[in-house]
C-alpha positions in Angstrom: 26.9 25.8 15.0 26.2 22.3 16.5 23.4 20.0 15.4 20.3 19.9 17.5 19.5 16.5 19.1 15.8 15.5 18.6 14.6 16.8 21.7 15.5 20.4 20.5 14.1 20.0 17.1 10.7 19.3 18.2 10.2 22.8 18.8 11.3 24.0 15.4 8.5 24.8 13.5 7.7 25.1 9.6 6.3 28.5 8.9 3.2 26.9 7.5 2.2 25.6 11.3 2.7 28.8 12.8 0.0 30.1 9.7 -2.6 27.4 11.3 -2.2 28.0 14.7 -5.8 29.0 17.1 -3.9 32.6 17.4 -3.4 33.2 13.5 -6.8 31.9 12.6 -8.4 34.4 15.4 -6.7 37.3 13.3 -3.6 37.6 15.1 -0.2 38.6 12.6 2.3 36.6 12.8 4.5 39.2 14.0 2.4 39.9 17.1 2.1 35.6 17.6 6.1 35.6 17.9 6.4 39.1 20.1 3.9 37.5 22.2 5.8 33.9 22.4 8.8 35.7 23.1 7.0 37.2 26.3 5.6 34.4 27.7 8.9 32.4 27.1 10.7 35.7 28.9 8.3 35.6 31.6 8.7 32.0 32.4 12.2 32.1 32.5 12.0 35.2 34.9 9.4 33.1 37.3 11.6 30.2 37.3 14.9 32.0 38.5 13.2 34.0 40.9 11.7 30.9 42.3 15.1 29.4 42.4 13.6 26.1 40.2 15.8 27.3 36.9 19.0 27.4 36.5 20.7 28.8 33.4 23.1 26.5 31.2 25.9 28.7 32.0 25.3 28.1 35.5 25.1 23.9 35.3 28.0 21.7 35.7 29.9 20.8 32.6 29.5 17.4 33.2 25.4 18.0 32.5 26.1 19.8 29.2 26.6 16.9 27.2 
C-alpha cells in the first residue's frame, strides 16, 4: 500500500476525534454516524457523476495521477 500524501492524511481521524463530534455529543452512535457519513459521501459523488463535474480516478489520465 502506498504512503498517503499530506492532503490525504488530513482526512484521517483518531477514534477520540470521532467521539467528540457534534452528532456524537447529541447521542448518535458512532456506527450510525459512520453510516451517515458514508451515505453522504456516496450521494455527493453521485451528484458529481451525474453533473459531469466529477471524473473517477480510474478514468483520469495517468499523468494527472502522480
